[in-house]
VOPA-399266 format. One record per atom (N, C-alpha, C): atom name; x, y, z. Coordinates in pm, whole numbers, plus 50000, padded with zeros to 5 digits. Atoms other than C-alpha are relative to their C-alpha. Layout:
 atomo     u     v     w
    CA     X     Y     Z
...
END
This chain:
 atomo     u     v     w
     N 50029 49857 50008
    CA 92394 44965 71132
     C 49928 50045 50125
     N 50064 49949 49879
    CA 92297 45173 71432
     C 49856 50041 49972
     N 50138 49955 50011
    CA 91928 45229 71488
     C 49968 50104 50106
     N 50024 49892 49904
    CA 91975 45505 71744
     C 49920 50112 49934
     N 50085 49896 50055
    CA 91719 45780 71697
     C 50076 50130 49987
     N 49937 49869 50017
    CA 91876 46091 71544
     C 49897 50109 50025
     N 50097 49891 49984
    CA 91721 46433 71602
     C 49913 50012 49876
     N 50090 49981 50112
    CA 91417 46499 71383
     C 50023 50137 49941
     N 49969 49873 50065
    CA 91514 46764 71133
     C 49885 50051 49916
     N 50107 49961 50090
    CA 91198 46767 70923
     C 49868 50008 50074
     N 50131 49988 49938
    CA 90855 46884 71024
     C 49889 49989 49896
     N 50101 50008 50105
    CA 90679 46853 70685
     C 49959 49855 49977
     N 50034 50141 50011
    CA 90545 46503 70751
     C 49884 49984 49903
     N 50098 50013 50106
    CA 90359 46407 70436
     C 49921 49870 50013
     N 50087 50112 49966
    CA 90235 46075 70570
     C 49932 50038 50131
     N 50089 49961 49891
    CA 90029 46058 70885
     C 50005 49903 50115
     N 50008 50085 49882
    CA 90008 45929 71239
     C 49867 49928 50006
     N 50126 50074 50005
    CA 89660 45807 71144
     C 50025 49850 49998
     N 49969 50142 50006
    CA 89830 45473 71077
     C 50022 49941 50139
     N 49991 50048 49865
    CA 89879 45450 71451
     C 49866 49994 50069
     N 50133 49999 49940
    CA 89505 45488 71510
     C 49949 49858 50017
     N 50045 50132 49956
    CA 89304 45199 71648
     C 49968 49899 49890
     N 50033 50104 50098
    CA 89168 45029 71331
     C 50121 49928 49945
     N 49879 50060 50056
    CA 89512 44973 71181
     C 50082 49931 50108
     N 49921 50060 49892
    CA 89693 44910 71510
     C 49936 49872 50050
     N 50069 50120 49953
    CA 89429 44663 71625
     C 50015 49885 49902
     N 49986 50105 50100
    CA 89450 44473 71297
     C 50140 49940 50002
     N 49864 50053 49995
    CA 89828 44445 71320
     C 50023 49916 50125
     N 49981 50077 49877
    CA 89815 44328 71680
     C 49934 49863 49990
     N 50071 50127 50012
    CA 89562 44057 71595
     C 50048 49918 49881
     N 49953 50069 50120
    CA 89719 43974 71259
     C 49891 49967 49901
     N 50110 50032 50092
    CA 89386 43976 71079
     C 49914 50123 49972
     N 50096 49899 50039
    CA 89135 44194 70899
     C 49859 49953 50035
     N 49987 49914 50118
    CA 88911 44281 70740
     C 50027 50145 50036
     N 49964 49860 49983
    CA 89050 44631 70704
     C 50003 50063 49862
     N 50014 49934 50130
    CA 88997 44885 70427
     C 50049 50144 50006
     N 49992 49857 50023
    CA 89096 45223 70295
     C 49871 50042 49931
     N 50123 49951 50061
    CA 88772 45410 70225
     C 50024 50139 49942
     N 49989 49873 50068
    CA 88780 45686 69969
     C 49877 50086 50032
     N 50110 49911 49963
    CA 88555 45991 70017
     C 49871 49970 49923
     N 50121 50035 50075
    CA 88317 45862 69747
     C 49945 49863 50039
     N 50050 50128 49951
    CA 88272 45534 69938
     C 50073 49878 49946
     N 49924 50112 50058
    CA 88504 45318 69724
     C 50094 49942 50105
     N 49919 50068 49899
    CA 88691 45059 69935
     C 50118 49929 49936
     N 49882 50076 50039
    CA 89045 44926 69895
     C 50034 49905 50113
     N 49965 50094 49893
    CA 89099 44605 70095
     C 50149 50005 50034
     N 49862 50007 49952
    CA 89418 44598 70303
     C 50029 49856 50040
     N 49973 50144 49987
    CA 89585 44256 70305
     C 50074 49970 50130
     N 49937 50012 49869
    CA 89654 44233 70677
     C 50058 49861 50022
     N 49951 50136 49977
    CA 89683 43854 70688
     C 50127 49972 49921
     N 49878 50020 50080
    CA 89938 43854 70405
     C 50117 50077 50059
     N 49893 49920 49942
    CA 90137 44133 70565
     C 50056 49938 50127
     N 49958 50058 49872
    CA 90149 43946 70896
     C 50053 49858 49986
     N 49944 50133 50025
    CA 90257 43617 70737
     C 50145 50015 49954
     N 49865 49994 50055
    CA 90598 43527 70597
     C 49998 50049 49857
     N 49995 49954 50138
    CA 90717 43655 70259
     C 49947 49895 49903
     N 50049 50091 50103
    CA 90539 43504 69961
     C 50091 50010 49877
     N 49915 50005 50119
    CA 90675 43441 69611
     C 50024 50138 49942
     N 49983 49866 50054
    CA 90613 43799 69501
     C 50097 50081 50087
     N 49906 49932 49910
    CA 90790 43938 69810
     C 50142 49955 49974
     N 49866 50055 50018
    CA 91084 43706 69755
     C 50062 50046 49868
     N 49947 49951 50128
    CA 91115 43821 69393
     C 50061 50139 50017
     N 49944 49867 49973
    CA 91174 44173 69525
     C 50124 49989 50088
     N 49886 50012 49908
    CA 91407 44066 69807
     C 50123 49947 49929
     N 49885 50053 50074
    CA 91628 43871 69564
     C 50073 50109 49923
     N 49940 49892 50078
    CA 91692 44194 69375
     C 50064 50107 50087
     N 49945 49898 49911
    CA 91795 44395 69681
     C 50152 49997 50000
     N 49855 49985 49997
    CA 92150 44524 69696
     C 50040 50077 50126
     N 49948 49928 49885
    CA 92348 44629 70002
     C 49902 50005 50115
     N 50090 49981 49887
    CA 92174 44756 70313
     C 49864 50048 49949
     N 50135 49979 50052
    CA 91796 44776 70273
     C 49918 50083 50098
     N 50094 49919 49923
    CA 91553 45042 70397
     C 49859 49970 49951
     N 50138 50032 50034
    CA 91190 44925 70402
     C 49911 50113 50049
     N 50080 49881 49968
    CA 90970 45236 70391
     C 49854 49959 50016
     N 50134 50048 49971
    CA 90635 45169 70555
     C 50001 49850 50021
     N 49971 50144 49987
    CA 90749 44829 70681
     C 49883 49919 50054
     N 50111 50076 49944
    CA 90418 44738 70848
     C 50048 49904 50107
     N 49961 50094 49895
    CA 90448 44426 71064
     C 50138 49937 49981
     N 49858 50031 50008
    CA 90799 44368 70929
     C 50041 49869 49938
     N 49963 50130 50056
    CA 90791 44046 70730
     C 50123 50009 49910
     N 49887 49987 50092
    CA 91043 44178 70475
     C 50129 50028 50076
     N 49882 49969 49919
    CA 91283 44325 70731
     C 50046 49875 50074
     N 49964 50121 49927
    CA 91271 44004 70935
     C 50062 49896 49907
     N 49945 50097 50095
    CA 91334 43790 70626
     C 50142 50037 49959
     N 49865 49956 50035
    CA 91636 43998 70529
     C 50096 49978 50116
     N 49915 50021 49883
    CA 91771 43986 70884
     C 50035 49853 50017
     N 49975 50143 49989
    CA 91736 43607 70884
     C 50104 49952 49899
     N 49898 50032 50101
    CA 91956 43601 70572
     C 50135 50064 50033
     N 49876 49931 49964
    CA 92221 43805 70754
     C 50018 50132 49930
     N 49992 49872 50070
    CA 92140 44118 70554
     C 49974 50114 50097
     N 50029 49879 49922
    CA 92145 44468 70702
     C 49871 50062 49948
     N 50130 49947 50043
    CA 91789 44597 70694
     C 49937 50076 50115
     N 50071 49919 49902
    CA 91585 44861 70873
     C 49865 50035 49943
     N 50133 49955 50038
    CA 91214 44927 70860
     C 49968 50131 50068
     N 50055 49881 49936
    CA 91045 45258 70926
     C 49849 49998 49980
     N 50145 49997 50009
    CA 90677 45306 70997
     C 49948 50103 50099
     N 50059 49902 49910
    CA 90454 45572 71152
     C 49905 49936 50100
     N 50084 50072 49905
    CA 90257 45304 71339
     C 50088 49935 50107
     N 49925 50064 49892
    CA 90394 45207 71681
     C 49971 49850 50005
     N 50034 50142 50002
    CA 90208 44875 71649
     C 50082 49927 49895
     N 49919 50061 50105
    CA 90393 44803 71324
     C 50144 49984 50045
     N 49862 50007 49953
    CA 90730 44883 71478
     C 50015 49892 50105
     N 49993 50103 49896
    CA 90656 44662 71779
     C 49992 49861 49940
     N 50013 50133 50060
    CA 90549 44371 71560
     C 50125 49964 49920
     N 49876 50024 50073
    CA 90859 44409 71343
     C 50109 49953 50095
     N 49898 50038 49901
    CA 91083 44392 71650
     C 49974 49860 50054
     N 50035 50132 49947
    CA 90894 44088 71780
     C 50031 49889 49900
     N 49973 50100 50103
    CA 90953 43911 71448
     C 50148 49984 49970
     N 49856 50012 50020
    CA 91329 43964 71464
     C 50060 50106 49911
     N 49949 49893 50083
    CA 91361 44276 71251
     C 50029 50126 50080
     N 49971 49871 49938
    CA 91484 44627 71329
     C 49912 50105 49933
     N 50087 49897 50056
    CA 91248 44922 71288
     C 49999 50123 50089
     N 50014 49873 49930
    CA 91205 45286 71384
     C 49861 50056 49978
     N 50127 49928 50011
    CA 90887 45480 71454
     C 50031 50136 49936
     N 49950 49884 50071
    CA 90957 45736 71187
     C 49927 50016 49868
     N 50048 49969 50134
    CA 90814 45906 70880
     C 50117 50001 49903
     N 49895 49993 50101
    CA 91011 45880 70558
     C 50047 50144 49980
     N 49963 49860 50016
    CA 91012 46262 70558
     C 50073 50056 50122
     N 49919 49961 49885
    CA 91185 46274 70898
     C 50147 49971 49972
     N 49858 50036 50007
    CA 91561 46259 70950
     C 50015 49851 50029
     N 49984 50145 49989
    CA 91673 45897 70909
     C 50147 49962 50008
     N 49862 50047 49996
    CA 91988 45698 70984
     C 50051 49968 49859
     N 49936 50043 50124
    CA 92229 45650 70694
     C 49950 50067 49874
     N 50051 49933 50121
    CA 92074 45904 70459
     C 50111 50011 49895
     N 49905 49993 50110
    CA 92247 45885 70122
     C 50090 49880 49988
     N 49911 50116 50005
    CA 92404 45544 70189
     C 49928 49866 49987
     N 50072 50128 50011
    CA 92128 45282 70163
     C 50020 49941 49860
     N 49983 50066 50129
    CA 92185 45026 69890
     C 49870 49984 49926
     N 50132 50021 50059
    CA 91816 44960 69831
     C 49894 50059 50092
     N 50120 49958 49928
    CA 91491 45124 69935
     C 49881 49924 49943
     N 50119 50074 50040
    CA 91159 44938 69924
     C 49876 50085 50024
     N 50134 49942 49987
    CA 90812 45082 69861
     C 49902 49896 49948
     N 50088 50110 50040
    CA 90597 44769 69854
     C 49863 50015 50067
     N 50133 50004 49936
    CA 90235 44690 69950
     C 49925 50132 49986
     N 50071 49876 50023
    CA 90106 45013 69800
     C 50063 50123 50062
     N 49939 49888 49926
    CA 90350 45235 69992
     C 50047 50115 49911
     N 49978 49885 50087
    CA 90414 45450 69684
     C 49892 50105 50025
     N 50107 49907 49967
    CA 90091 45607 69808
     C 50026 50088 50118
     N 49974 49924 49877
    CA 90248 45746 70126
     C 50005 50150 49972
     N 50001 49855 50012
    CA 90173 46116 70159
     C 49914 50055 49889
     N 50087 49955 50107
    CA 89949 46127 69853
     C 50069 50075 49889
     N 49923 49927 50101
    CA 90228 46270 69634
     C 50117 49913 49956
     N 49893 50091 50040
    CA 90433 46003 69451
     C 50128 50070 49958
     N 49878 49933 50046
    CA 90672 46255 69298
     C 50082 50050 50118
     N 49928 49954 49881
    CA 90757 46407 69636
     C 50063 49883 50074
     N 49945 50118 49933
    CA 90805 46059 69782
     C 50120 49945 49925
     N 49887 50048 50079
    CA 91032 45953 69496
     C 50120 50094 50012
     N 49893 49904 49981
    CA 91233 46272 69535
     C 50067 49980 50136
     N 49945 50024 49867
    CA 91274 46209 69907
     C 50079 49869 50004
     N 49932 50128 49999
    CA 91369 45846 69849
     C 50136 50008 49932
     N 49872 49982 50068
    CA 91644 45957 69612
     C 50106 50058 50094
     N 49905 49947 49902
    CA 91802 46139 69907
     C 50052 49894 50096
     N 49968 50103 49901
    CA 91815 45817 70107
     C 50097 49896 49950
     N 49914 50106 50053
    CA 91993 45576 69875
     C 50132 50059 49953
     N 49872 49958 50053
    CA 92356 45591 69769
     C 49997 49999 49848
     N 49987 50006 50147
    CA 92477 45616 69410
     C 50094 49886 49964
     N 50131 50008 50063
    CA 92399 45395 69231
     C 49903 49920 50087
     N 50096 50069 49915
    CA 92116 45311 69470
     C 49884 49944 49921
     N 50111 50069 50064
    CA 91822 45089 69388
     C 49872 50028 50077
     N 50132 49985 49940
    CA 91453 45153 69454
     C 49907 49898 49936
     N 50096 50098 50049
    CA 91195 44876 69424
     C 49861 50043 50045
     N 50134 49949 49975
    CA 90833 44989 69397
     C 49898 49898 49953
     N 50115 50078 50044
    CA 90516 44781 69390
     C 49893 50096 49952
     N 50099 49912 50059
    CA 90261 44944 69161
     C 49863 49932 49997
     N 50133 50057 50023
    CA 89889 44898 69111
     C 50002 49925 49868
     N 50007 50076 50125
    CA 89807 44639 68847
     C 49926 50078 49892
     N 50076 49919 50095
    CA 89564 44886 68685
     C 50081 50121 49955
     N 49937 49878 50049
    CA 89671 45184 68476
     C 49931 50118 50067
     N 50066 49899 49918
    CA 89586 45441 68741
     C 50103 50100 50050
     N 49915 49895 49943
    CA 89730 45769 68869
     C 49906 50094 50075
     N 50098 49923 49925
    CA 89517 45912 69148
     C 50053 50040 50136
     N 49971 49949 49866
    CA 89551 46118 69464
     C 49868 50023 50068
     N 50130 50001 49934
    CA 89271 46082 69713
     C 50016 50022 50150
     N 50008 50000 49855
    CA 89167 46133 70073
     C 49933 49868 50041
     N 50052 50129 49956
    CA 89107 45803 70255
     C 49996 49994 50153
     N 50002 50033 49858
    CA 89029 45665 70600
     C 50024 49850 50014
     N 49987 50142 49969
    CA 89127 45333 70756
     C 49873 49958 50075
     N 50122 50048 49937
    CA 88814 45136 70846
     C 50007 49850 50019
     N 50021 50142 49979
    CA 88747 44798 70998
     C 49884 49953 49913
     N 50113 50058 50070
    CA 88516 44563 70817
     C 49906 49930 50094
     N 50084 50068 49902
    CA 88352 44449 71140
     C 49995 50084 50127
     N 50004 49940 49868
    CA 88247 44565 71485
     C 50079 49912 50096
     N 49913 50082 49916
    CA 88508 44451 71741
     C 49925 49923 50107
     N 50083 50074 49905
    CA 88236 44349 71989
     C 49858 50050 49989
     N 50139 49960 50015
    CA 87855 44358 72003
     C 49975 50135 50068
     N 50033 49870 49946
    CA 87738 44714 72050
     C 50115 50099 50002
     N 49885 49909 49998
    CA 88089 44860 72018
     C 50002 50085 49874
     N 49992 49917 50120
    CA 88143 45151 71781
     C 50109 49950 49907
     N 49901 50039 50100
    CA 88333 45084 71460
     C 50055 50127 49937
     N 49956 49868 50043
    CA 88504 45422 71433
     C 50113 49988 49899
     N 49888 49999 50094
    CA 88724 45488 71129
     C 50113 50086 50052
     N 49892 49910 49969
    CA 89061 45652 71149
     C 49975 50136 49936
     N 50014 49867 50058
    CA 89113 46014 71049
     C 50034 49996 49851
     N 49973 49990 50143
    CA 89123 46117 70684
     C 50144 50044 49976
     N 49863 49962 50036
    CA 89465 46144 70519
     C 50020 49981 49850
     N 49977 50011 50144
    CA 89610 46177 70166
     C 50068 49869 49964
     N 49943 50125 50049
    CA 89695 45864 69968
     C 50005 50007 49848
     N 49990 50004 50145
    CA 89789 45782 69610
     C 50005 49856 49952
     N 49985 50129 50067
    CA 89764 45487 69373
     C 50055 50027 49860
     N 49942 49984 50133
    CA 89981 45456 69062
     C 50028 49864 49939
     N 49957 50115 50076
    CA 90026 45196 68795
     C 50142 50021 49950
     N 49861 49994 50044
    CA 90357 45126 68625
     C 50028 50120 49909
     N 49977 49889 50093
    CA 90317 45386 68348
     C 50008 50133 50075
     N 49998 49876 49922
    CA 90236 45663 68596
     C 50125 50007 50086
     N 49879 50001 49918
    CA 90520 45556 68823
     C 50121 50044 49919
     N 49884 49965 50082
    CA 90770 45584 68538
     C 50001 50148 49966
     N 50006 49855 50025
    CA 90649 45936 68460
     C 50048 50078 50122
     N 49960 49931 49877
    CA 90686 46047 68822
     C 50148 49976 50030
     N 49861 50033 49970
    CA 91019 45867 68857
     C 50096 50079 49911
     N 49914 49923 50090
    CA 91167 46040 68552
     C 50014 50144 50048
     N 49996 49862 49950
    CA 91075 46378 68698
     C 50080 50011 50129
     N 49928 49999 49873
    CA 91236 46280 69029
     C 50145 49953 49986
     N 49861 50035 50023
    CA 91566 46173 68869
     C 50032 49853 50002
     N 49977 50144 50001
    CA 91519 45795 68862
     C 49996 49948 49857
     N 50000 50069 50129
    CA 91591 45566 68565
     C 49946 49859 50019
     N 50053 50136 49984
    CA 91391 45243 68516
     C 50104 49895 49965
     N 49910 50113 50023
    CA 91582 44917 68533
     C 49922 49878 49954
     N 50070 50126 50026
    CA 91326 44639 68530
     C 49855 50011 50044
     N 50139 50019 49960
    CA 90953 44563 68540
     C 49972 49851 50005
     N 50039 50140 49996
    CA 90810 44228 68648
     C 49869 49984 50075
     N 50128 50032 49939
    CA 90486 44069 68757
     C 50005 49858 50053
     N 50009 50133 49941
    CA 90427 43773 68988
     C 49853 49970 50024
     N 50139 50041 49981
    CA 90095 43589 68979
     C 49991 49899 50111
     N 50016 50088 49883
    CA 89977 43423 69299
     C 49955 49862 49955
     N 50035 50140 50028
    CA 89975 43043 69263
     C 49978 49922 50129
     N 50001 50067 49869
    CA 89944 42970 69634
     C 49864 49952 50043
     N 50134 50033 49953
    CA 89570 42936 69657
     C 49944 50105 50094
     N 50049 49892 49914
    CA 89550 43241 69888
     C 49911 50095 49920
     N 50077 49914 50091
    CA 89435 43463 69602
     C 50041 49965 49858
     N 49950 50050 50128
    CA 89489 43257 69285
     C 49966 50095 49886
     N 50018 49914 50115
    CA 89538 43461 68970
     C 50028 50146 50028
     N 49972 49862 49966
    CA 89615 43783 69158
     C 50142 50037 49958
     N 49869 49957 50048
    CA 89902 43971 68995
     C 50052 50114 50087
     N 49932 49889 49932
    CA 90148 44187 69188
     C 50110 50050 49907
     N 49915 49937 50101
    CA 90349 44430 68978
     C 50108 50084 50066
     N 49885 49934 49940
    CA 90693 44573 69049
     C 50081 50073 49894
     N 49905 49927 50084
    CA 90934 44826 68902
     C 50123 50030 50084
     N 49877 49957 49932
    CA 91299 44876 68998
     C 50058 50118 49924
     N 49949 49874 50053
    CA 91471 45209 68947
     C 50139 50028 50055
     N 49868 49956 49953
    CA 91821 45355 68971
     C 50016 50149 49976
     N 49969 49859 50018
    CA 91965 45700 68998
     C 50082 50026 49874
     N 49933 49981 50127
    CA 92162 45640 68681
     C 49960 49889 49905
     N 50063 50080 50104
    CA 92083 45469 68350
     C 50036 49853 50000
     N 49984 50143 50025
    CA 92036 45099 68289
     C 49884 49960 49911
     N 50108 50037 50091
    CA 91830 44920 68024
     C 49880 49942 50075
     N 50122 50053 49940
    CA 91469 44835 68107
     C 49979 49857 49955
     N 50024 50142 50027
    CA 91398 44463 68129
     C 49853 49973 50030
     N 50139 50036 49977
    CA 91038 44341 68089
     C 49987 49849 50008
     N 50020 50145 49986
    CA 90930 43998 68215
     C 49851 49971 50012
END
């Protein structure tokens, strides 16, 4: 599939170039954290930079095995999923608003564009599978708008695989990307700019998905047994544009 940049037709970018700001870009270049999303009330969400910059783990592979046709990874980060699909001979493209993420994806053997999901994209309406993993259902702070946009990108019957929060949560917040350390003695530890984000659990996702025209297909959970974060559960939901029975595992 061509990755030539088409003209940008959309200007309502609901995610943000903040992801290209220094805290996030620096973490991707180094491949390590600590890095956090800080909510306005001070609550911190750790960002799993080391996991994102490593190869796919068991939970990632459980999602990749379910992919159909050409795959669009929305918010691909450093590109571990795109690179893994490419290594299998699959057609896959990542998009990310961080230039550091796109560069790292290319260096790992994947294809990626510096693009928002709300911009004009190659192959709109023909992707076999779209991915929203690693919390990327939060992009733009409006899950329903993101699900509606994603429905424009996949073909019929296209598949969408979403990673949800393990908790039963449905929130829209303003956050900043912050380092968990000072990069050098005496250096400032400036956060990125504030931007909208969302967190949803499976129940909330299904409500938003129904309103956006998606039908649930399957829910599954993978518990980390690797010793990296033993006992940590990652939760996934797959959706289609037309009906199929829900499978729970």
